[in-house]
C-alpha positions as CSV (number, residue, x, y, z in Angstrom):
1,M,11.0,101.9,25.8
2,A,12.7,99.8,22.9
3,S,16.1,100.5,22.0
4,T,16.9,102.9,18.9
5,S,19.1,100.5,17.2
6,A,16.6,97.7,16.8
7,L,15.3,97.0,13.4
8,P,11.6,96.9,12.5
9,E,10.2,93.5,12.7
10,T,8.8,93.5,9.1
11,A,11.5,94.8,6.7
12,P,10.2,94.9,3.1
13,P,11.9,92.4,0.8
14,V,14.7,93.4,-1.5
15,E,12.5,92.9,-4.6
16,Q,9.8,95.1,-3.3
17,M,12.3,97.8,-2.5
18,M,13.7,97.4,-6.1
19,E,10.2,97.6,-7.6
20,E,9.5,100.9,-5.6
21,I,12.9,102.6,-6.7
22,S,12.0,101.3,-10.2
23,A,8.6,102.8,-10.3
24,D,9.8,106.1,-8.8
25,T,12.6,106.3,-11.3
26,E,10.3,105.4,-14.2
27,T,7.8,108.2,-12.9
28,I,10.6,110.7,-12.8
29,Q,12.0,109.9,-16.1
30,L,8.3,110.0,-17.7
31,E,8.1,113.6,-16.0
32,Q,11.4,114.6,-17.5
33,R,10.2,113.2,-21.1
34,L,7.2,115.2,-20.8
35,E,8.8,118.5,-19.7
36,C,11.2,118.0,-22.7
37,L,8.1,117.6,-25.0
38,K,6.6,120.7,-23.3
39,D,9.9,122.7,-24.1
40,V,9.9,121.5,-27.7
41,D,6.2,122.6,-27.8
42,W,7.1,126.1,-26.6
43,K,9.9,126.5,-29.1
44,V,7.5,125.5,-31.9
45,A,5.1,128.2,-30.6
46,E,8.1,130.8,-30.6
47,L,9.1,129.7,-34.0
48,M,5.6,130.3,-35.3
49,A,5.7,133.9,-33.7
50,I,8.8,134.6,-35.5
51,V,7.1,133.5,-38.8
52,A,4.2,135.6,-37.9
53,E,6.2,138.6,-37.3
54,V,7.8,138.3,-40.7
55,L,4.5,137.7,-42.4
56,N,3.2,140.8,-40.6
57,S,6.1,143.0,-41.8
58,L,5.8,141.9,-45.2
59,E,2.2,143.1,-45.1
60,K,3.1,146.7,-44.4
61,D,3.9,149.1,-46.8
62,K,7.2,150.1,-45.5
63,P,9.6,147.1,-45.7
64,I,11.8,146.3,-42.5
65,S,15.4,147.0,-42.4
66,K,17.9,144.4,-43.6
67,S,19.4,144.2,-39.8
68,K,15.8,143.4,-38.6
69,M,15.2,140.7,-41.1
70,E,18.7,139.3,-40.2
71,D,17.8,139.3,-36.6
72,L,14.6,137.5,-37.2
73,Y,16.3,135.1,-39.4
74,K,18.8,134.2,-37.0
75,R,16.3,133.7,-34.2
76,Y,14.2,131.5,-36.6
77,E,17.4,129.5,-37.5
78,T,18.3,129.2,-33.7
79,K,14.6,128.1,-32.7
80,L,14.4,125.7,-35.5
81,D,17.7,124.0,-34.6
82,E,16.4,123.7,-31.0
83,V,13.1,122.2,-32.2
84,Q,15.0,119.6,-34.5
85,K,17.4,118.6,-31.7
86,G,14.4,118.2,-29.2
87,V,12.5,116.3,-31.8
88,G,15.4,114.2,-32.6
89,E,16.2,113.3,-29.0
90,Q,12.6,112.1,-28.4
91,L,12.7,110.1,-31.6
92,T,15.9,108.3,-30.8
93,Y,14.4,107.5,-27.4
94,M,11.3,106.1,-28.9
95,E,13.3,104.1,-31.5
96,Q,15.2,102.4,-28.4
97,V,12.0,101.7,-26.9
98,C,10.5,100.1,-29.9
99,V,13.4,98.1,-31.1
100,G,14.0,96.8,-27.4
101,A,17.5,98.5,-27.2
102,E,18.6,98.8,-23.6
103,H,18.1,102.6,-22.6
104,Q,17.3,104.3,-19.2
105,G,14.4,102.8,-17.5
106,S,13.7,100.1,-20.1
107,N,12.7,96.7,-18.9
108,F,11.6,95.6,-22.6
109,H,14.9,93.7,-23.0
110,A,14.6,91.9,-19.8
111,K,11.1,90.9,-20.5
112,Q,12.1,89.8,-23.8
113,V,14.9,87.5,-22.7
114,A,12.4,86.0,-20.1
115,E,9.9,85.3,-22.7
116,L,12.7,83.8,-25.0
117,S,13.8,81.6,-22.0
118,G,10.4,80.5,-21.1
119,K,10.0,79.3,-24.8
120,R,13.4,77.5,-24.7
121,L,12.4,75.9,-21.5
122,Q,9.0,74.7,-22.9
123,S,10.8,73.3,-26.2
124,L,13.2,71.5,-23.9
125,N,10.5,70.0,-21.9
126,N,8.7,68.8,-25.0
127,R,11.9,67.3,-26.4
128,L,12.2,65.6,-23.0
129,E,8.8,64.2,-23.0
130,N,9.2,63.1,-26.5
131,I,12.5,61.2,-25.5
132,K,10.7,59.7,-22.4
133,N,8.0,58.5,-24.8
134,L,10.4,56.8,-27.2
135,I,12.2,55.2,-24.4
136,N,8.8,54.0,-22.9
137,S,7.8,52.5,-26.4
138,E,11.0,50.8,-26.8
139,N,10.6,49.2,-23.3
140,E,7.1,48.2,-24.0
141,E,8.1,46.7,-27.4
142,E,11.0,44.7,-25.6
143,E,8.7,43.6,-23.0
144,G,6.1,42.7,-25.5
145,N,8.9,40.7,-27.4
146,K,9.8,39.0,-24.3
147,L,6.2,38.0,-23.4
148,G,5.8,36.9,-27.0
149,I,9.0,34.6,-26.6
150,E,7.7,33.3,-23.2
151,A,4.2,32.6,-24.8
152,E,5.7,30.7,-27.7
153,Q,7.9,28.7,-25.3
154,D,4.7,28.1,-23.3
155,D,3.0,26.9,-26.6
156,E,5.8,24.7,-27.5
157,N,6.0,23.2,-24.0
158,M,2.0,22.5,-24.3
159,E,2.6,20.8,-27.7
160,E,5.3,18.6,-26.3
161,E,3.1,17.5,-23.4
162,L,0.4,16.5,-25.7
């Protein structure tokens, strides 16, 4: 039997482990976001129930008491504040995602940096290629000039021989 302290032969690479952790974290965060949206949805439903109760009481011949109306108003204000807070949090999160600001679970910024780095590298490679071409063209001109001078000297030598 193998010893219990031996490591398995194939341990996953660090990158794979980080991707798995990141995927799990993103799934948890997505579930939390969806749960927050469900809570906001329930609060909106409660808000509508309060409004319906007020409207039903206004339809009746006998008006509701002042304390009952104040109670409904306070409940309405409380639920409205909760809905506004929940929607505000979600909008703030979406703004961060859309503009690339760093936030929990975001990889947009890292992708953007990698993309810009790739473009910079491509630009530098193009510039380097242009410099190489310029140097090569200058070297060709110099060689052409040398060949031209040698050809002229050969012509002069041939003329002298004649």
